[in-house]
C-alpha positions as a Markdown table, in Angstrom:
| # | Residue | x | y | z |
|---|---|---|---|---|
| 1 | Unk | 0.0 | 0.0 | 0.0 |
| 2 | Unk | 1.3 | 3.4 | -0.9 |
| 3 | Unk | 2.2 | 5.8 | 1.9 |
| 4 | Unk | 2.8 | 3.1 | 4.5 |
| 5 | Unk | 6.4 | 2.2 | 5.5 |
| 6 | Unk | 7.5 | -1.3 | 4.7 |
| 7 | Unk | 9.0 | -1.9 | 8.1 |
| 8 | Unk | 5.7 | -1.2 | 9.8 |
| 9 | Unk | 4.1 | -3.7 | 7.5 |
| 10 | Unk | 6.6 | -6.4 | 8.5 |
| 11 | Unk | 6.2 | -5.8 | 12.2 |
| 12 | Unk | 2.4 | -6.0 | 12.1 |
| 13 | Unk | 2.6 | -9.4 | 10.4 |
| 14 | Unk | 1.5 | -12.3 | 12.7 |
| 15 | Unk | 4.4 | -14.1 | 14.5 |
| 16 | Unk | 5.8 | -17.3 | 13.1 |
| 17 | Unk | 5.0 | -20.6 | 14.8 |
| 18 | Unk | 8.6 | -21.0 | 16.0 |
| 19 | Unk | 8.5 | -17.6 | 17.8 |
| 20 | Unk | 5.2 | -18.4 | 19.5 |
| 21 | Unk | 6.8 | -21.6 | 20.8 |
| 22 | Unk | 9.7 | -19.7 | 22.3 |
| 23 | Unk | 7.3 | -17.3 | 24.1 |
| 24 | Unk | 5.3 | -20.1 | 25.5 |
| 25 | Unk | 8.4 | -21.9 | 26.8 |
| 26 | Unk | 9.6 | -18.7 | 28.4 |
| 27 | Unk | 6.3 | -18.1 | 30.2 |
| 28 | Unk | 6.1 | -21.7 | 31.4 |
| 29 | Unk | 9.7 | -21.5 | 32.7 |
| 30 | Unk | 8.9 | -18.3 | 34.6 |
| 31 | Unk | 5.8 | -19.8 | 36.1 |
| 32 | Unk | 7.7 | -22.9 | 37.2 |
| 33 | Unk | 10.3 | -20.8 | 38.9 |
| 34 | Unk | 7.6 | -18.8 | 40.7 |
| 35 | Unk | 5.9 | -21.9 | 41.9 |
| 36 | Unk | 9.2 | -23.4 | 43.0 |
| 37 | Unk | 10.1 | -20.3 | 45.1 |
| 38 | Unk | 6.7 | -19.5 | 46.6 |
| 39 | Unk | 4.7 | -22.7 | 46.4 |
| 40 | Unk | 7.0 | -25.4 | 48.0 |
| 41 | Unk | 6.1 | -26.8 | 51.4 |
| 42 | Unk | 9.6 | -26.2 | 52.7 |
| 43 | Unk | 9.0 | -22.4 | 52.8 |
| 44 | Unk | 8.5 | -20.9 | 56.3 |
| 45 | Unk | 7.2 | -17.6 | 57.5 |
| 46 | Unk | 8.3 | -15.8 | 60.7 |
| 47 | Unk | 5.5 | -14.1 | 62.5 |
| 48 | Unk | 7.6 | -11.3 | 63.9 |
| 49 | Unk | 6.3 | -7.7 | 63.8 |
| 50 | Unk | 3.1 | -8.9 | 62.1 |
| 51 | Unk | 4.5 | -9.4 | 58.6 |
| 52 | Unk | 5.4 | -12.7 | 57.1 |
| 53 | Unk | 9.0 | -13.2 | 56.1 |
| 54 | Unk | 9.7 | -16.0 | 53.6 |
| 55 | Unk | 12.5 | -18.3 | 54.3 |
| 56 | Unk | 14.2 | -19.4 | 51.0 |
| 57 | Unk | 14.0 | -23.1 | 50.3 |
| 58 | Unk | 17.4 | -23.1 | 48.7 |
| 59 | Unk | 19.1 | -23.1 | 52.1 |
| 60 | Unk | 20.5 | -26.3 | 53.6 |
| 61 | Unk | 18.1 | -28.4 | 55.5 |
| 62 | Unk | 20.0 | -28.1 | 58.8 |
| 63 | Unk | 20.0 | -24.3 | 58.7 |
| 64 | Unk | 16.4 | -24.2 | 57.8 |
| 65 | Unk | 15.4 | -26.6 | 60.6 |
| 66 | Unk | 17.5 | -24.5 | 63.1 |
| 67 | Unk | 15.7 | -21.3 | 62.0 |
| 68 | Unk | 12.3 | -23.0 | 62.2 |
| 69 | Unk | 13.1 | -24.4 | 65.7 |
| 70 | Unk | 14.2 | -21.0 | 66.9 |
| 71 | Unk | 11.1 | -19.3 | 65.5 |
| 72 | Unk | 8.9 | -22.0 | 67.1 |
| 73 | Unk | 10.7 | -21.4 | 70.4 |
| 74 | Unk | 9.8 | -17.7 | 70.2 |
| 75 | Unk | 6.2 | -18.5 | 69.7 |
| 76 | Unk | 6.1 | -20.8 | 72.7 |
| 77 | Unk | 8.1 | -18.7 | 75.2 |
| 78 | Unk | 5.4 | -18.7 | 77.8 |
| 79 | Unk | 5.0 | -22.5 | 77.7 |
| 80 | Unk | 8.8 | -23.0 | 77.9 |
| 81 | Unk | 9.1 | -20.8 | 80.9 |
| 82 | Unk | 6.7 | -23.0 | 82.8 |
| 83 | Unk | 8.6 | -26.2 | 81.9 |
| 84 | Unk | 12.1 | -25.0 | 82.5 |
| 85 | Unk | 13.8 | -23.5 | 85.5 |
| 86 | Unk | 14.1 | -24.5 | 89.1 |
| 87 | Unk | 10.7 | -25.3 | 90.8 |
| 88 | Unk | 9.6 | -23.2 | 93.7 |
| 89 | Unk | 6.1 | -24.2 | 94.6 |
| 90 | Unk | 5.5 | -27.4 | 96.6 |
| 91 | Unk | 3.7 | -29.2 | 93.7 |
| 92 | Unk | 6.6 | -28.4 | 91.3 |
| 93 | Unk | 9.1 | -29.6 | 93.8 |
| 94 | Unk | 7.3 | -32.9 | 94.3 |
| 95 | Unk | 7.0 | -33.4 | 90.6 |
| 96 | Unk | 10.7 | -32.6 | 90.1 |
| 97 | Unk | 12.0 | -34.8 | 92.9 |
| 98 | Unk | 10.0 | -37.8 | 91.7 |
| 99 | Unk | 11.3 | -41.0 | 93.4 |
| 100 | Unk | 13.8 | -39.0 | 95.4 |
| 101 | Unk | 10.9 | -37.9 | 97.6 |
| 102 | Unk | 10.4 | -41.4 | 99.0 |
| 103 | Unk | 13.6 | -41.8 | 101.1 |
| 104 | Unk | 13.4 | -38.2 | 102.4 |
| 105 | Unk | 9.8 | -38.6 | 103.3 |
| 106 | Unk | 10.5 | -41.8 | 105.2 |
| 107 | Unk | 13.5 | -40.2 | 107.0 |
| 108 | Unk | 11.4 | -37.2 | 108.1 |
| 109 | Unk | 8.6 | -39.5 | 109.4 |
| 110 | Unk | 11.1 | -41.5 | 111.4 |
| 111 | Unk | 12.7 | -38.4 | 112.9 |
| 112 | Unk | 9.4 | -36.9 | 113.9 |
| 113 | Unk | 8.1 | -40.1 | 115.4 |
| 114 | Unk | 11.1 | -40.9 | 117.6 |
| 115 | Unk | 11.5 | -37.3 | 118.6 |
| 116 | Unk | 8.0 | -37.1 | 120.0 |
| 117 | Unk | 8.4 | -40.6 | 121.6 |
| 118 | Unk | 11.7 | -39.6 | 123.4 |
| 119 | Unk | 10.3 | -36.2 | 124.5 |
| 120 | Unk | 7.4 | -38.0 | 126.2 |
| 121 | Unk | 9.5 | -40.8 | 127.8 |
| 122 | Unk | 12.3 | -38.5 | 129.1 |
| 123 | Unk | 10.0 | -36.3 | 131.2 |
| 124 | Unk | 11.4 | -35.7 | 134.7 |
| 125 | Unk | 8.1 | -36.5 | 136.3 |
| 126 | Unk | 8.1 | -39.9 | 134.6 |
| 127 | Unk | 11.8 | -40.8 | 135.3 |
| 128 | Unk | 12.1 | -39.4 | 138.8 |
| 129 | Unk | 8.5 | -38.9 | 140.0 |
| 130 | Unk | 8.5 | -36.7 | 143.1 |
| 131 | Unk | 5.4 | -38.3 | 144.5 |
| 132 | Unk | 7.4 | -41.5 | 144.9 |
| 133 | Unk | 11.0 | -40.3 | 145.6 |
| 134 | Unk | 10.3 | -37.8 | 148.4 |
| 135 | Unk | 8.1 | -40.2 | 150.6 |
| 136 | Unk | 10.5 | -43.1 | 149.9 |
| 137 | Unk | 13.6 | -41.2 | 151.0 |
| 138 | Unk | 11.8 | -40.1 | 154.2 |
| 139 | Unk | 10.6 | -43.6 | 154.9 |
| 140 | Unk | 14.1 | -45.3 | 154.7 |
| 141 | Unk | 15.5 | -42.6 | 156.9 |
| 142 | Unk | 12.7 | -43.1 | 159.4 |
| 143 | Unk | 13.3 | -46.8 | 160.0 |
| 144 | Unk | 11.0 | -48.5 | 157.4 |
| 145 | Unk | 11.4 | -52.3 | 157.1 |
| 146 | Unk | 13.2 | -53.7 | 153.9 |
| 147 | Unk | 10.0 | -55.6 | 152.9 |
| 148 | Unk | 7.9 | -52.5 | 152.9 |
| 149 | Unk | 10.6 | -50.5 | 151.1 |
| 150 | Unk | 10.9 | -53.2 | 148.4 |
| 151 | Unk | 7.1 | -53.3 | 147.9 |
| 152 | Unk | 7.0 | -49.6 | 147.4 |
| 153 | Unk | 9.7 | -49.8 | 144.7 |
| 154 | Unk | 8.0 | -52.6 | 142.9 |
| 155 | Unk | 4.7 | -50.8 | 142.9 |
| 156 | Unk | 6.1 | -47.9 | 141.0 |
| 157 | Unk | 7.2 | -48.4 | 137.3 |
| 158 | Unk | 9.6 | -45.4 | 137.1 |
| 159 | Unk | 13.4 | -45.9 | 136.4 |
| 160 | Unk | 14.3 | -44.4 | 139.7 |
| 161 | Unk | 12.1 | -46.9 | 141.6 |
| 162 | Unk | 13.8 | -49.8 | 139.7 |
| 163 | Unk | 17.2 | -48.5 | 140.7 |
| 164 | Unk | 16.2 | -48.1 | 144.3 |
| 165 | Unk | 14.8 | -51.7 | 144.2 |
| 166 | Unk | 18.2 | -53.2 | 143.3 |
| 167 | Unk | 19.7 | -51.5 | 146.3 |
| 168 | Unk | 16.9 | -52.4 | 148.7 |
| 169 | Unk | 17.4 | -56.1 | 147.9 |
| 170 | Unk | 20.9 | -55.7 | 149.4 |
| 171 | Unk | 19.6 | -54.1 | 152.5 |
| 172 | Unk | 22.0 | -54.5 | 155.4 |
| 173 | Unk | 25.0 | -55.5 | 153.3 |
| 174 | Unk | 28.2 | -53.6 | 152.9 |
| 175 | Unk | 28.1 | -50.2 | 151.1 |
| 176 | Unk | 30.2 | -51.7 | 148.3 |
| 177 | Unk | 27.6 | -54.4 | 147.6 |
| 178 | Unk | 24.7 | -52.1 | 147.8 |
| 179 | Unk | 26.3 | -49.5 | 145.5 |
| 180 | Unk | 27.4 | -52.2 | 143.0 |
| 181 | Unk | 23.8 | -53.5 | 142.8 |
| 182 | Unk | 22.4 | -50.1 | 142.2 |
| 183 | Unk | 25.1 | -49.4 | 139.5 |
| 184 | Unk | 24.1 | -52.6 | 137.7 |
| 185 | Unk | 20.5 | -51.7 | 137.8 |
| 186 | Unk | 21.2 | -48.1 | 136.8 |
| 187 | Unk | 23.1 | -49.2 | 133.7 |
| 188 | Unk | 20.0 | -51.1 | 132.4 |
| 189 | Unk | 17.8 | -48.1 | 133.1 |
| 190 | Unk | 20.2 | -45.6 | 131.4 |
| 191 | Unk | 20.3 | -47.9 | 128.4 |
| 192 | Unk | 16.5 | -47.7 | 128.2 |
| 193 | Unk | 16.6 | -43.9 | 128.5 |
| 194 | Unk | 19.1 | -43.7 | 125.6 |
| 195 | Unk | 17.1 | -46.0 | 123.5 |
| 196 | Unk | 16.1 | -44.7 | 120.0 |
| 197 | Unk | 18.5 | -41.8 | 120.3 |
| 198 | Unk | 20.7 | -43.6 | 117.8 |
| 199 | Unk | 17.9 | -43.5 | 115.3 |
| 200 | Unk | 17.9 | -39.7 | 115.4 |
| 201 | Unk | 21.6 | -39.7 | 115.0 |
| 202 | Unk | 21.3 | -42.1 | 112.1 |
| 203 | Unk | 18.8 | -39.8 | 110.3 |
| 204 | Unk | 21.0 | -36.8 | 110.9 |
| 205 | Unk | 23.9 | -38.7 | 109.3 |
| 206 | Unk | 22.2 | -40.4 | 106.4 |
| 207 | Unk | 20.0 | -37.7 | 105.0 |
| 208 | Unk | 22.9 | -35.3 | 104.0 |
| 209 | Unk | 24.5 | -38.3 | 102.2 |
| 210 | Unk | 21.3 | -38.9 | 100.3 |
| 211 | Unk | 21.3 | -35.2 | 99.4 |
| 212 | Unk | 24.9 | -35.5 | 98.2 |
| 213 | Unk | 24.0 | -38.6 | 96.1 |
| 214 | Unk | 21.1 | -36.6 | 94.6 |
| 215 | Unk | 23.5 | -33.8 | 93.8 |
| 216 | Unk | 25.9 | -36.1 | 91.9 |
| 217 | Unk | 23.2 | -37.8 | 90.0 |
| 218 | Unk | 21.6 | -34.5 | 89.1 |
| 219 | Unk | 24.9 | -33.1 | 87.8 |
| 220 | Unk | 25.4 | -36.3 | 85.8 |
| 221 | Unk | 22.0 | -35.8 | 84.3 |
| 222 | Unk | 22.7 | -32.2 | 83.4 |
| 223 | Unk | 26.0 | -32.9 | 81.7 |
| 224 | Unk | 24.4 | -35.8 | 79.9 |
| 225 | Unk | 21.7 | -33.6 | 78.4 |
| 226 | Unk | 24.4 | -31.1 | 77.3 |
| 227 | Unk | 26.4 | -33.9 | 75.6 |
| 228 | Unk | 23.3 | -35.1 | 73.8 |
| 229 | Unk | 22.5 | -31.6 | 72.6 |
| 230 | Unk | 26.0 | -31.0 | 71.3 |
| 231 | Unk | 28.5 | -28.2 | 72.0 |
| 232 | Unk | 25.8 | -25.5 | 71.3 |
| 233 | Unk | 23.3 | -26.9 | 73.8 |
| 234 | Unk | 20.7 | -24.6 | 75.3 |
| 235 | Unk | 21.3 | -23.5 | 78.9 |
| 236 | Unk | 17.7 | -24.4 | 79.7 |
| 237 | Unk | 18.6 | -28.1 | 79.3 |
| 238 | Unk | 20.6 | -27.8 | 82.5 |
| 239 | Unk | 17.6 | -26.8 | 84.6 |
| 240 | Unk | 16.2 | -30.3 | 85.2 |
| 241 | Unk | 19.5 | -31.8 | 86.4 |
| 242 | Unk | 20.5 | -28.8 | 88.5 |
| 243 | Unk | 17.0 | -28.7 | 90.0 |
| 244 | Unk | 17.4 | -32.3 | 91.2 |
| 245 | Unk | 20.9 | -31.5 | 92.6 |
| 246 | Unk | 19.9 | -28.5 | 94.5 |
| 247 | Unk | 16.6 | -29.8 | 95.8 |
| 248 | Unk | 18.0 | -33.1 | 97.1 |
| 249 | Unk | 20.8 | -31.2 | 98.9 |
| 250 | Unk | 18.5 | -28.7 | 100.5 |
| 251 | Unk | 16.0 | -31.4 | 101.5 |
| 252 | Unk | 18.7 | -33.5 | 103.1 |
| 253 | Unk | 20.0 | -30.6 | 105.1 |
| 254 | Unk | 16.5 | -29.5 | 106.1 |
| 255 | Unk | 15.9 | -33.0 | 107.7 |
| 256 | Unk | 19.4 | -33.5 | 109.1 |
| 257 | Unk | 19.7 | -30.2 | 111.0 |
| 258 | Unk | 16.6 | -30.5 | 113.2 |
| 259 | Unk | 17.3 | -34.2 | 113.8 |
| 260 | Unk | 20.8 | -33.4 | 115.0 |
| 261 | Unk | 19.5 | -30.6 | 117.2 |
| 262 | Unk | 17.0 | -32.9 | 118.8 |
| 263 | Unk | 19.6 | -35.7 | 119.3 |
| 264 | Unk | 21.9 | -33.3 | 121.2 |
| 265 | Unk | 19.0 | -31.9 | 123.3 |
| 266 | Unk | 17.7 | -35.3 | 124.3 |
| 267 | Unk | 21.2 | -36.7 | 125.0 |
| 268 | Unk | 21.7 | -33.7 | 127.3 |
| 269 | Unk | 18.4 | -34.4 | 129.1 |
| 270 | Unk | 19.4 | -38.1 | 129.6 |
| 271 | Unk | 22.7 | -37.0 | 131.2 |
| 272 | Unk | 21.0 | -34.6 | 133.5 |
| 273 | Unk | 18.5 | -37.3 | 134.7 |
| 274 | Unk | 21.4 | -39.8 | 135.2 |
| 275 | Unk | 23.3 | -37.3 | 137.4 |
| 276 | Unk | 20.2 | -36.6 | 139.5 |
| 277 | Unk | 19.4 | -40.3 | 139.9 |
| 278 | Unk | 23.1 | -40.9 | 140.9 |
| 279 | Unk | 22.8 | -38.4 | 143.8 |
| 280 | Unk | 19.6 | -40.0 | 145.0 |
| 281 | Unk | 21.2 | -43.5 | 144.8 |
| 282 | Unk | 24.1 | -42.3 | 147.0 |
| 283 | Unk | 21.6 | -41.2 | 149.6 |
| 284 | Unk | 19.9 | -44.6 | 149.5 |
| 285 | Unk | 23.3 | -46.4 | 149.9 |
| 286 | Unk | 24.1 | -44.3 | 153.0 |
| 287 | Unk | 20.7 | -45.1 | 154.5 |
| 288 | Unk | 20.6 | -48.9 | 154.0 |
| 289 | Unk | 24.2 | -50.1 | 154.1 |
| 290 | Unk | 25.5 | -52.1 | 157.0 |
| 291 | Unk | 28.0 | -49.4 | 158.1 |
| 292 | Unk | 25.4 | -46.7 | 158.2 |
| 293 | Unk | 22.9 | -48.9 | 160.0 |
| 294 | Unk | 25.4 | -49.6 | 162.7 |
| 295 | Unk | 26.3 | -46.0 | 163.2 |
| 296 | Unk | 22.7 | -44.9 | 163.3 |
| 297 | Unk | 21.6 | -47.5 | 165.9 |
| 298 | Unk | 22.1 | -46.2 | 169.5 |
| 299 | Unk | 25.0 | -47.7 | 171.4 |
| 300 | Unk | 24.0 | -50.0 | 174.3 |
| 301 | Unk | 24.5 | -48.4 | 177.8 |
| 302 | Unk | 26.9 | -50.0 | 180.2 |
| 303 | Unk | 25.4 | -51.6 | 183.3 |
| 304 | Unk | 26.0 | -49.6 | 186.5 |
| 305 | Unk | 27.6 | -51.6 | 189.3 |
| 306 | Unk | 25.2 | -52.2 | 192.3 |
| 307 | Unk | 26.1 | -50.2 | 195.3 |
| 308 | Unk | 26.6 | -52.2 | 198.4 |
| 309 | Unk | 24.8 | -51.2 | 201.4 |
| 310 | Unk | 27.1 | -50.2 | 204.3 |
| 311 | Unk | 27.6 | -53.0 | 206.8 |
| 312 | Unk | 26.5 | -51.9 | 210.2 |
């Protein structure tokens, strides 16, 4: 057509089949790349600041999993704080100690039981009852018969009465025999007074060792968790092992210290009662031994010579 440039005519002509194929291949390749980048399941988004941030899928799997784990940890901070850390409430402590609570609970029950039992048994009014001791001491100094004195001792179940009874059975013998009999009876009674004190001493000795054992096992557990997690382990993984270590040590000391205090207190009470009974026993020996009975009895008066009447 006249007046129309020839190049315009060539450009307006429809494309050749080969060119159309190239365009279609280019569009399909671009669409495939788009789907590969934005449509694969390995792509993650970080919900930080409200906007999604795509994570390229071309990164190595280890780096991608590390990033995803850290992002998941950020989303569950509140839940992790509840699961990690050293427990402070009683329920959390019980759950953390687990089977370690059994020996400590058993030791505390034993300590409380025998402490109450010894406090009741070692009362002064039970060991040296004044309603028995005072009348008995006055009676033996006032000339009571051995049979009546022995009956009084046997009718009372106190340790002091048992010791006095051993001496009364040797009434009228030498002071050495009477004293030795009371010493033999006193040793038996002192052994009864000191009974079960070894249990308290044992609790005070064993519970810190249990706490030390828990400390060692807890630290082994903590370092084992670190070793499994690798050199870049999270510090929160130490919490479980350290919690067991600290709780067992604290619980062992919390049981051992009161047990040791009560053992020392009750041992001192036994010593004080023994000293008091020893003084009373010496008074009994002086009253019923042969030497003291002889000195206490009045000396017979010499017969006066009869006066002769004067012979007248």
